[in-house]
C-alpha positions, 0 to 999 in steps of 0.5 A: 918544558923539555929537559936541560942541555948537558953541562960541558965546555963552551962551543967556539963561535966558529964551530971548528973542530979539533984535529982529532975529529978527522982521525979515521974519518974515512972509515966512518959513515956520515949521516945527518939528523934534522930536528923539526921542533914543532908539535900541535900539542905537547903529549903528557909523557914527552920530554923531547925538545918540542914547542907548540905554537904558543911557545915559539916567542915570535918564531915562525914555522914557515921560516924554519926550512930556510933557517935549518938550510943556513946551518947545513951550508955552514956545516960543510964549511966548518968540516972543510976548515976543520980538515975533515975529508969530503964524505957523502951522507949515508943516512938522513933522518928527520925527527921531532917534534912532528916533521910532517907539520911542515909542508912536504915541500919544506922537508924536500927542500931541506933534503935538497940542501943536504944533497947539494952540500954533501951529496948522498951515497947511492941507496942512501936511507932517508927517513922522516917521522910522522904522526898518522894524522899529519899526512895523506897520500899526496903528502907521502908521494911528494916525499917519495918523489923528493928522495925520501925512502922511509917513513916512521909512523908514531902509532904508539897504541891501537887502544883509544884509552891508552892513546888518551893517557898518552894524549895522542890525537890520532884515530887508530883506524888511520894506521892502515890508511897511511901505511897503504899510502906510504907503501903505494908511494914506494916508501918503506914503513916503520911503526913505533909502539909504546908499552907500559902506559898507566892503565894499559893491560896485557890484553891492550898491548896484545891488541896494539901489537897485533894491529901493527903486525896486521899492517905488515910493516918493514920495521917495528919499534917497541919502547917502554914508557919512561916517566920523565921528571917535569912532564905532565905525566910525572905530575899526574902520577905524583898526584895519584891521578894515574898509576905508576907503570908496573915493571913486572907487567912491562917485562911480560909485555916485552916478552910477549911482543918479542915472541909474537914478532918472531912468530911473524918473521921479524928479528930483533936487532936492537933491544927495542927494534925488530925488522923483516930482514937486515935490509930493513933495519934502521941504518940511521939509528945503527949509526948512533949505536955503532959510533959513526959520525953525524951532524944534528941540525936544528934547535937542541940537536946533538952531533958527533964527529970523531969523538967530539960531541956537541949540541945546539941551543934549544929554543927555536928563537935562540937558534934563529938568532945565532944563525942570523949572527952568522955564528955556530948555534952550538951551546956546548961540546965535549971531547970524549977520551978513550975510556969514555968512548970504550964505555959508551961502545960497550953500552951501545953495542951490547944492545945489538944482536950481532955487533959486539966482539968480546975482544973489546972488553977490558980483561976484568970484564971478560971474566964476568961473561961466564957469570952472565952466561950462567945467570942466563943473561948472555947467549952461551953459543954466541960468546963461546963460538962466535966470540960475541956478546949477545943478550938473551931475552932475560938479558935484554930486560936487564940490559942496564945491569949487564952493562954495569957488570961489564963497565964497573 
């Protein structure tokens, strides 16, 4: 089952936010994340808050759009009563789970409720995740007609035996079909890949990256497989049924992919993300990494407004029950103090190619930048001339260690 929610303060039943959440709000973007917690099957590596049909305990997928719409309408009232200024949504992201297990009309209907409740800025980015086997040309066209601008396909791999270990059910040959259909509908296309799957060779990984590049996506993500406690994959590794991921091989895979993507005209802008140009970066994910505001709708969804972070109850039945009682579905929340917010800013912005100014670092941390340059972890020219911290390829591979050096 998915991992437990964090421990924190109880969330008030009315959902109202403290006065501090409104400070500087007009200077921050506002986005929405919509969590759709349904999957046909649970992939062995997945630790997300998702549920198959047998785990729903009487909750019906057909009711979900209406339930999420209740939280959306309530959110506008909560923000108004909490003294937050009215702000239109800059980005909307439907994630999961598999959002496209719901009918396209349900996704469009939820987007319409967000538009009616908050408004969308001109040129807003509206994305949904999708499995390649969960959409067709008609479905994608309906999304585009309804206001979606972008689709992110969970490709993961082009190699059947790798997909089998991950328990992904789609045929790699569907990737070109759905990419072409999305492009014909006028949608931007992102492809997600995973590397480091047990049994995956460097040649397997090269095949996947090359297959992805052959589709000429606007954006590409490549994530190292993380073996989460409690997952089926973790149990298989513990029992010796599949080998553990190889850290050295994963590093080689990352370096090869970065070079291949650069050669194909893609630039990295975050550790695991590359885009054709700045216009095709994921603006929604950038809002997370740069400390903007967002409201997360749905079971287990996380939100952040002005240094206040909260998360909803996890199970769809509990979520529906809270909404039926006309109380906030939040399970807990925390208000971040200055030191925590600074640490998180360093943690997140150091992952970006062109964001983090050296001036935000505490004085002691600034003295360590020269050491990091000497060790080949931080780009010297960006630091000395641009006064920004930018990780080298080696620094990206050791990003967690760099952050520890800057925050200890």
